[in-house]
C-alpha atoms as a printed R data frame, in Angstrom:
    type eleno elety resid chain resno       x      y       z
1   ATOM     1    CA   MET     A     1  -0.002 -0.015  -0.182
2   ATOM     2    CA   ASN     A     2   2.856  2.710   1.036
3   ATOM     3    CA   ARG     A     3   4.476  1.550  -2.221
4   ATOM     4    CA   THR     A     4   1.485  2.286  -4.304
5   ATOM     5    CA   LEU     A     5   1.014  5.434  -2.950
6   ATOM     6    CA   THR     A     6   4.840  6.558  -3.264
7   ATOM     7    CA   THR     A     7   4.027  5.629  -6.903
8   ATOM     8    CA   LEU     A     8   0.959  7.777  -7.488
9   ATOM     9    CA   ASP     A     9   2.783 10.711  -5.227
10  ATOM    10    CA   ASN     A    10   5.729 10.417  -7.817
11  ATOM    11    CA   GLN     A    11   3.781 10.544 -10.694
12  ATOM    12    CA   GLN     A    12   1.596 13.475  -9.636
13  ATOM    13    CA   THR     A    13   5.077 15.371  -9.080
14  ATOM    14    CA   GLN     A    14   5.909 14.624 -12.393
15  ATOM    15    CA   THR     A    15   3.168 15.596 -14.218
16  ATOM    16    CA   GLU     A    16   3.159 19.099 -12.159
17  ATOM    17    CA   GLN     A    17   6.579 19.522 -13.109
18  ATOM    18    CA   GLN     A    18   5.803 18.976 -16.596
19  ATOM    19    CA   ASP     A    19   2.869 21.246 -16.807
20  ATOM    20    CA   MET     A    20   5.452 23.632 -14.884
21  ATOM    21    CA   LEU     A    21   7.866 23.403 -17.705
22  ATOM    22    CA   ARG     A    22   5.099 23.935 -20.304
23  ATOM    23    CA   ALA     A    23   4.364 27.332 -18.622
24  ATOM    24    CA   LEU     A    24   7.451 28.226 -18.322
25  ATOM    25    CA   ASP     A    25   8.392 28.104 -22.300
26  ATOM    26    CA   SER     A    26   5.794 30.826 -22.636
27  ATOM    27    CA   ILE     A    27   7.743 33.113 -19.951
28  ATOM    28    CA   LEU     A    28  11.060 32.212 -21.482
29  ATOM    29    CA   LEU     A    29  10.463 32.972 -25.055
30  ATOM    30    CA   PRO     A    30  10.117 36.770 -25.049
31  ATOM    31    CA   MET     A    31  13.429 36.907 -22.608
32  ATOM    32    CA   ALA     A    32  15.076 35.088 -25.233
33  ATOM    33    CA   GLN     A    33  13.954 37.156 -27.916
34  ATOM    34    CA   LEU     A    34  15.309 40.073 -26.286
35  ATOM    35    CA   CYS     A    35  18.662 38.615 -25.234
36  ATOM    36    CA   VAL     A    36  19.193 37.441 -28.710
37  ATOM    37    CA   ALA     A    37  18.239 40.874 -30.388
38  ATOM    38    CA   LYS     A    38  20.941 42.159 -28.001
39  ATOM    39    CA   GLY     A    39  23.505 39.811 -28.033
40  ATOM    40    CA   VAL     A    40  23.315 38.557 -24.769
41  ATOM    41    CA   PRO     A    41  24.402 34.622 -24.878
42  ATOM    42    CA   ILE     A    42  23.068 31.726 -23.266
43  ATOM    43    CA   GLN     A    43  26.123 31.546 -21.121
44  ATOM    44    CA   ALA     A    44  25.348 34.571 -19.231
45  ATOM    45    CA   VAL     A    45  21.524 33.734 -18.709
46  ATOM    46    CA   GLU     A    46  22.583 30.373 -17.379
47  ATOM    47    CA   GLU     A    47  24.896 32.202 -14.899
48  ATOM    48    CA   HIS     A    48  21.617 34.328 -13.523
49  ATOM    49    CA   VAL     A    49  19.551 31.184 -13.716
50  ATOM    50    CA   ARG     A    50  21.610 29.600 -11.375
51  ATOM    51    CA   GLN     A    51  21.655 32.636  -8.814
52  ATOM    52    CA   ALA     A    52  18.053 32.765  -9.295
53  ATOM    53    CA   PHE     A    53  17.784 29.073  -7.958
54  ATOM    54    CA   VAL     A    54  20.441 29.269  -5.353
55  ATOM    55    CA   GLN     A    55  18.514 32.512  -4.076
56  ATOM    56    CA   ALA     A    56  15.121 31.106  -3.904
57  ATOM    57    CA   ALA     A    57  16.485 27.634  -2.291
58  ATOM    58    CA   ARG     A    58  18.105 29.825   0.334
59  ATOM    59    CA   HIS     A    59  14.738 31.660   0.937
60  ATOM    60    CA   ALA     A    60  13.053 28.133   1.244
61  ATOM    61    CA   CYS     A    61  15.573 27.023   3.806
62  ATOM    62    CA   GLU     A    62  15.109 29.648   5.963
63  ATOM    63    CA   GLY     A    63  15.398 28.744   9.662
64  ATOM    64    CA   ALA     A    64  17.375 25.547   8.643
65  ATOM    65    CA   ASN     A    65  20.754 24.347  10.423
66  ATOM    66    CA   PRO     A    66  23.208 26.999   8.889
67  ATOM    67    CA   ASP     A    67  25.955 24.340   8.819
68  ATOM    68    CA   ARG     A    68  23.873 22.137   6.189
69  ATOM    69    CA   LEU     A    69  22.809 25.119   4.348
70  ATOM    70    CA   ASN     A    70  24.620 24.674   1.441
71  ATOM    71    CA   SER     A    71  23.894 20.669   1.312
72  ATOM    72    CA   ARG     A    72  20.178 21.405   1.284
73  ATOM    73    CA   ILE     A    73  20.350 24.334  -1.481
74  ATOM    74    CA   SER     A    74  22.457 21.864  -3.535
75  ATOM    75    CA   ASN     A    75  20.107 19.010  -3.160
76  ATOM    76    CA   LEU     A    76  16.988 21.488  -4.208
77  ATOM    77    CA   THR     A    77  18.960 22.928  -6.872
78  ATOM    78    CA   GLY     A    78  20.579 20.037  -8.384
79  ATOM    79    CA   LEU     A    79  23.786 22.190  -8.353
80  ATOM    80    CA   THR     A    80  27.157 21.002  -6.650
81  ATOM    81    CA   ARG     A    81  28.046 22.412  -3.390
82  ATOM    82    CA   ARG     A    82  30.918 23.912  -4.562
83  ATOM    83    CA   GLU     A    83  28.725 25.720  -7.399
84  ATOM    84    CA   VAL     A    84  26.243 26.689  -4.281
85  ATOM    85    CA   THR     A    85  29.158 28.163  -2.341
86  ATOM    86    CA   ARG     A    86  30.640 30.227  -5.265
87  ATOM    87    CA   ILE     A    87  27.516 32.054  -6.346
88  ATOM    88    CA   GLN     A    88  26.837 32.208  -2.553
89  ATOM    89    CA   ALA     A    89  30.043 34.406  -2.138
90  ATOM    90    CA   MET     A    90  29.062 36.659  -5.616
91  ATOM    91    CA   GLU     A    91  27.863 40.077  -4.700
92  ATOM    92    CA   ALA     A    92  24.069 40.663  -5.965
93  ATOM    93    CA   PRO     A    93  23.902 42.830  -9.270
94  ATOM    94    CA   ALA     A    94  22.725 46.345  -8.735
95  ATOM    95    CA   ARG     A    95  18.994 46.720  -9.855
96  ATOM    96    CA   PRO     A    96  18.378 49.487 -12.421
97  ATOM    97    CA   ALA     A    97  16.341 52.486 -10.709
98  ATOM    98    CA   THR     A    98  12.967 53.298 -12.044
99  ATOM    99    CA   ARG     A    99  11.340 55.234  -9.088
100 ATOM   100    CA   THR     A   100  13.161 58.692  -9.300
101 ATOM   101    CA   ALA     A   101  12.240 62.282  -8.378
102 ATOM   102    CA   LEU     A   102  11.099 62.491 -12.226
103 ATOM   103    CA   THR     A   103   8.802 59.489 -12.562
104 ATOM   104    CA   GLU     A   104   7.176 60.573  -9.281
105 ATOM   105    CA   LEU     A   105   6.610 64.050 -10.557
106 ATOM   106    CA   PHE     A   106   5.189 62.733 -14.027
107 ATOM   107    CA   THR     A   107   2.727 60.444 -12.312
108 ATOM   108    CA   ARG     A   108   1.741 63.395  -9.906
109 ATOM   109    CA   TRP     A   109   0.852 65.629 -12.762
110 ATOM   110    CA   LEU     A   110  -1.075 62.968 -14.431
111 ATOM   111    CA   SER     A   111  -3.266 61.790 -11.310
112 ATOM   112    CA   LEU     A   112  -3.420 64.137  -8.511
113 ATOM   113    CA   PRO     A   113  -5.838 67.048  -7.867
114 ATOM   114    CA   PRO     A   114  -5.147 69.974  -8.149
115 ATOM   115    CA   TYR     A   115  -2.616 69.316 -10.785
116 ATOM   116    CA   ARG     A   116  -5.325 67.935 -13.197
117 ATOM   117    CA   SER     A   117  -8.725 68.142 -13.695
118 ATOM   118    CA   ASP     A   118 -11.345 65.680 -15.315
119 ATOM   119    CA   GLN     A   119 -10.039 66.645 -18.926
120 ATOM   120    CA   GLY     A   120  -6.576 65.921 -18.032
121 ATOM   121    CA   PRO     A   121  -3.463 67.261 -16.617
122 ATOM   122    CA   LEU     A   122  -3.347 71.188 -16.119
123 ATOM   123    CA   VAL     A   123  -1.177 73.614 -18.139
124 ATOM   124    CA   LEU     A   124   0.786 74.904 -14.988
125 ATOM   125    CA   PRO     A   125   2.405 78.221 -14.599
126 ATOM   126    CA   ARG     A   126   6.020 77.459 -14.171
127 ATOM   127    CA   LEU     A   127   6.459 79.570 -10.694
128 ATOM   128    CA   GLY     A   128   3.896 80.563  -8.358
129 ATOM   129    CA   PRO     A   129   1.609 79.040  -5.549
130 ATOM   130    CA   GLU     A   130  -0.427 76.123  -6.252
131 ATOM   131    CA   PRO     A   131  -0.864 74.643  -8.502
132 ATOM   132    CA   SER     A   132   2.091 75.540 -10.216
133 ATOM   133    CA   PHE     A   133   5.054 73.490 -11.791
134 ATOM   134    CA   GLU     A   134   7.435 74.896  -8.936
135 ATOM   135    CA   THR     A   135   4.842 73.436  -6.326
136 ATOM   136    CA   LEU     A   136   4.505 70.075  -8.043
137 ATOM   137    CA   ALA     A   137   8.120 69.835  -8.136
138 ATOM   138    CA   GLN     A   138   8.830 70.644  -4.742
139 ATOM   139    CA   SER     A   139   6.219 68.376  -3.315
140 ATOM   140    CA   VAL     A   140   8.358 65.507  -4.788
141 ATOM   141    CA   THR     A   141  11.603 66.584  -3.824
142 ATOM   142    CA   ARG     A   142  13.412 69.710  -2.490
143 ATOM   143    CA   ASP     A   143  17.045 68.302  -3.348
144 ATOM   144    CA   VAL     A   144  16.568 68.840  -7.455
145 ATOM   145    CA   HIS     A   145  15.664 72.156  -8.428
146 ATOM   146    CA   PRO     A   146  12.364 72.411 -10.294
147 ATOM   147    CA   ARG     A   147  14.008 73.673 -13.190
148 ATOM   148    CA   SER     A   148  16.524 70.673 -13.672
149 ATOM   149    CA   LEU     A   149  13.466 68.657 -13.478
150 ATOM   150    CA   LEU     A   150  11.666 70.762 -16.032
151 ATOM   151    CA   ASP     A   151  14.619 70.489 -18.467
152 ATOM   152    CA   ALA     A   152  14.938 66.831 -18.032
153 ATOM   153    CA   LEU     A   153  11.108 66.660 -18.746
154 ATOM   154    CA   CYS     A   154  11.492 68.537 -21.969
155 ATOM   155    CA   ARG     A   155  14.699 66.916 -22.927
156 ATOM   156    CA   LEU     A   156  12.523 63.620 -22.718
157 ATOM   157    CA   GLY     A   157   9.868 65.005 -24.562
158 ATOM   158    CA   LEU     A   158   7.436 64.535 -22.152
159 ATOM   159    CA   ALA     A   159   6.918 68.242 -21.427
160 ATOM   160    CA   GLU     A   160   7.124 71.407 -23.209
161 ATOM   161    CA   GLN     A   161   7.256 75.055 -21.997
162 ATOM   162    CA   ASP     A   162   5.515 77.986 -23.325
163 ATOM   163    CA   THR     A   163   7.946 80.799 -23.019
164 ATOM   164    CA   GLU     A   164   5.634 83.667 -23.760
165 ATOM   165    CA   THR     A   165   3.322 82.723 -21.209
166 ATOM   166    CA   ASP     A   166   5.903 81.348 -18.951
167 ATOM   167    CA   THR     A   167   3.466 77.632 -18.428
168 ATOM   168    CA   VAL     A   168   4.207 74.527 -18.649
169 ATOM   169    CA   ARG     A   169   2.142 71.650 -20.127
170 ATOM   170    CA   LEU     A   170   2.729 67.685 -20.466
171 ATOM   171    CA   ARG     A   171   2.847 66.319 -24.119
172 ATOM   172    CA   SER     A   172   2.676 62.384 -23.340
173 ATOM   173    CA   HIS     A   173   0.228 60.473 -20.766
174 ATOM   174    CA   ALA     A   174   3.322 57.896 -20.494
175 ATOM   175    CA   PHE     A   175   6.479 57.776 -18.969
176 ATOM   176    CA   VAL     A   176   8.412 55.884 -21.521
177 ATOM   177    CA   PRO     A   177  11.982 56.802 -21.595
178 ATOM   178    CA   ARG     A   178  12.797 55.324 -25.016
179 ATOM   179    CA   ASP     A   179  16.260 56.783 -25.191
180 ATOM   180    CA   GLN     A   180  17.312 55.491 -21.840
181 ATOM   181    CA   TRP     A   181  17.846 52.016 -21.988
182 ATOM   182    CA   THR     A   182  19.062 50.886 -18.708
183 ATOM   183    CA   GLN     A   183  15.470 52.604 -17.278
184 ATOM   184    CA   MET     A   184  13.542 50.762 -19.621
185 ATOM   185    CA   LEU     A   185  14.834 47.490 -18.624
186 ATOM   186    CA   GLY     A   186  14.571 48.630 -14.964
187 ATOM   187    CA   PHE     A   187  10.858 48.884 -15.729
188 ATOM   188    CA   LEU     A   188  10.456 45.957 -17.600
189 ATOM   189    CA   GLY     A   189  12.326 43.902 -14.528
190 ATOM   190    CA   ASP     A   190   9.736 45.601 -11.853
191 ATOM   191    CA   ASN     A   191   6.425 45.479 -13.744
192 ATOM   192    CA   VAL     A   192   6.776 42.024 -15.314
193 ATOM   193    CA   GLY     A   193   8.778 40.595 -12.113
194 ATOM   194    CA   ASP     A   194   5.879 41.753  -9.797
195 ATOM   195    CA   HIS     A   195   3.196 40.222 -11.671
196 ATOM   196    CA   LEU     A   196   5.144 37.039 -12.361
197 ATOM   197    CA   ARG     A   197   5.741 36.963  -8.343
198 ATOM   198    CA   ALA     A   198   1.923 37.682  -7.763
199 ATOM   199    CA   ALA     A   199   1.030 34.696 -10.385
200 ATOM   200    CA   VAL     A   200   3.431 32.270  -8.565
201 ATOM   201    CA   THR     A   201   2.588 33.330  -5.069
202 ATOM   202    CA   ASN     A   202  -1.243 32.331  -6.087
203 ATOM   203    CA   VAL     A   203  -0.353 29.177  -7.829
204 ATOM   204    CA   LEU     A   204   1.677 28.012  -4.677
205 ATOM   205    CA   GLY     A   205  -1.012 29.267  -2.273
206 ATOM   206    CA   SER     A   206  -4.748 29.450  -2.090
207 ATOM   207    CA   GLY     A   207  -4.878 31.613  -5.764
208 ATOM   208    CA   SER     A   208  -6.336 34.916  -4.083
209 ATOM   209    CA   GLU     A   209  -3.096 36.120  -2.182
210 ATOM   210    CA   HIS     A   210  -3.073 38.882  -5.197
211 ATOM   211    CA   PHE     A   211  -5.228 40.366  -7.694
212 ATOM   212    CA   GLU     A   212  -4.292 38.735 -10.902
213 ATOM   213    CA   GLN     A   213  -6.560 38.626 -13.870
214 ATOM   214    CA   SER     A   214  -6.761 39.089 -17.501
215 ATOM   215    CA   LEU     A   215  -9.283 39.198 -20.373
216 ATOM   216    CA   TYR     A   216  -8.702 37.278 -23.624
217 ATOM   217    CA   ALA     A   217 -10.668 37.964 -27.012
218 ATOM   218    CA   ASP     A   218  -9.953 36.774 -30.716
219 ATOM   219    CA   GLU     A   219 -11.610 36.831 -33.823
220 ATOM   220    CA   LEU     A   220 -11.065 40.554 -34.069
221 ATOM   221    CA   SER     A   221 -10.162 43.006 -36.862
222 ATOM   222    CA   SER     A   222  -7.059 45.393 -37.427
223 ATOM   223    CA   LEU     A   223  -9.627 47.938 -37.297
224 ATOM   224    CA   SER     A   224 -11.171 46.739 -33.749
225 ATOM   225    CA   LEU     A   225  -7.755 46.363 -32.589
226 ATOM   226    CA   GLN     A   226  -7.328 49.882 -33.404
227 ATOM   227    CA   MET     A   227 -10.056 50.638 -31.481
228 ATOM   228    CA   ALA     A   228  -9.305 48.579 -28.513
229 ATOM   229    CA   ARG     A   229  -6.092 50.454 -27.991
230 ATOM   230    CA   GLN     A   230  -7.853 53.450 -27.528
231 ATOM   231    CA   LEU     A   231 -10.322 51.957 -25.142
232 ATOM   232    CA   ILE     A   232  -7.230 50.324 -23.113
233 ATOM   233    CA   THR     A   233  -5.559 53.869 -22.929
234 ATOM   234    CA   GLU     A   234  -8.763 55.412 -21.607
235 ATOM   235    CA   GLN     A   235  -9.411 53.046 -18.981
236 ATOM   236    CA   TRP     A   236  -5.737 52.927 -17.440
237 ATOM   237    CA   GLN     A   237  -5.878 56.653 -17.428
238 ATOM   238    CA   ALA     A   238  -9.473 56.741 -15.623
239 ATOM   239    CA   LEU     A   239  -7.899 53.805 -13.151
240 ATOM   240    CA   MET     A   240  -4.959 55.980 -12.581
241 ATOM   241    CA   ASN     A   241  -7.353 59.209 -11.782
242 ATOM   242    CA   ALA     A   242  -9.417 57.140  -9.311
243 ATOM   243    CA   VAL     A   243  -6.807 55.076  -7.624
244 ATOM   244    CA   ALA     A   244  -3.860 57.293  -7.182
245 ATOM   245    CA   PRO     A   245  -5.629 60.172  -4.986
246 ATOM   246    CA   GLN     A   246  -6.856 57.336  -2.801
247 ATOM   247    CA   LEU     A   247  -3.751 55.939  -2.506
248 ATOM   248    CA   GLU     A   248  -2.020 59.476  -1.755
249 ATOM   249    CA   ALA     A   249  -4.703 59.679   0.856
250 ATOM   250    CA   LEU     A   250  -3.972 56.685   2.474
251 ATOM   251    CA   MET     A   251  -0.307 57.624   2.591
252 ATOM   252    CA   GLN     A   252  -1.372 60.440   4.540
253 ATOM   253    CA   ALA     A   253  -3.605 58.690   7.033
254 ATOM   254    CA   ASP     A   254  -0.604 56.290   7.832
255 ATOM   255    CA   ALA     A   255   1.651 58.961   8.504
256 ATOM   256    CA   ILE     A   256  -0.931 60.775  10.941
257 ATOM   257    CA   ALA     A   257  -1.893 57.720  12.740
258 ATOM   258    CA   GLY     A   258   2.277 56.792  12.853
259 ATOM   259    CA   ARG     A   259   1.671 53.315  11.423
260 ATOM   260    CA   PRO     A   260   4.787 51.374  10.230
261 ATOM   261    CA   LYS     A   261   5.292 52.508   6.633
262 ATOM   262    CA   ASP     A   262   7.026 49.273   5.424
263 ATOM   263    CA   GLN     A   263   4.464 47.788   2.681
264 ATOM   264    CA   SER     A   264   4.490 48.760  -0.895
265 ATOM   265    CA   LEU     A   265   2.201 48.183  -3.746
266 ATOM   266    CA   ARG     A   266   2.518 47.947  -7.672
267 ATOM   267    CA   LEU     A   267  -0.547 48.364  -9.593
268 ATOM   268    CA   GLY     A   268  -0.572 47.609 -13.635
269 ATOM   269    CA   LEU     A   269  -2.462 46.892 -16.478
270 ATOM   270    CA   TYR     A   270  -0.928 45.106 -19.653
271 ATOM   271    CA   SER     A   271  -2.222 44.377 -22.989
272 ATOM   272    CA   TRP     A   272  -0.989 42.389 -26.093
273 ATOM   273    CA   MET     A   273  -1.998 42.049 -29.539
274 ATOM   274    CA   GLN     A   274  -0.937 39.416 -32.038
275 ATOM   275    CA   PRO     A   275  -2.347 37.164 -35.008
276 ATOM   276    CA   MET     A   276  -4.287 34.363 -34.179
277 ATOM   277    CA   PRO     A   277  -2.901 30.985 -34.126
278 ATOM   278    CA   LEU     A   278  -2.882 28.636 -36.942
279 ATOM   279    CA   PRO     A   279  -5.310 25.433 -36.194
280 ATOM   280    CA   GLY     A   280  -3.207 23.363 -34.402
281 ATOM   281    CA   ALA     A   281  -0.276 25.542 -33.431
282 ATOM   282    CA   THR     A   282   1.138 26.692 -30.172
283 ATOM   283    CA   HIS     A   283   0.628 30.265 -28.743
284 ATOM   284    CA   ASN     A   284   4.505 30.598 -28.809
285 ATOM   285    CA   ASP     A   285   4.321 29.543 -32.555
286 ATOM   286    CA   ALA     A   286   2.510 32.982 -33.382
287 ATOM   287    CA   PRO     A   287   5.263 35.612 -34.624
288 ATOM   288    CA   PRO     A   288   6.342 38.656 -32.323
289 ATOM   289    CA   GLU     A   289   3.817 41.856 -32.499
290 ATOM   290    CA   GLY     A   290   4.957 43.713 -35.861
291 ATOM   291    CA   ASN     A   291   6.132 41.075 -37.467
């Protein structure tokens, strides 16, 4: 009887692992496309995979006997103990910074009264009392001069100044620093990483630990996709306008109440559009968008 139960358990484990590897294919392919496009060899990726496995195994072994930690990590990851020791001696690579005074200023201008109305972000006088660009910049930081922040926004094409009226307006409703490769990759890592962490936590837990939902539609025309893009943009802006002021109010309430401010939240919305796979083809067989 025990032997039968062990056999069934092993079969279930193998099935779960195969299911997980199939899901992994969908996750790895986009990153492989990015690596190939930028000439990152597979050997470099393998090294980062090893580091991630060691970090995950170390987290799983929290509270275990430290004298046997490397052996347990080796058993969990399939790496040799020598390899585990080598990887643990390495310094963790620095992550690209994504939360800056510039991104904070941009987000507040888009979403918070009194710097926006129902029609969108206001055209602001550069100087003067609230609402002005000067007071907006100073609400974010007093370590960087408002003029420097304005110059940076204008350089990125996100804002422009009217010198005749000495006013400033936003030119974009999305912070996409296309000329700053490092920061773009930082956003990719933060946004996709947190989305994946939420999904993994739900899979390993009860399924309701984090909000993680999506909507799928097919049999659409190219014209419908153009209309859908506009709809998605409008819905994201509406969500930003509704949630950002309430989150700001929650932060102020925490500060007034003296509650520990040791938690963070990331809220996102994404869309992906592509030709429908041919009958019998898998999702990964579809070409990247734009091909």
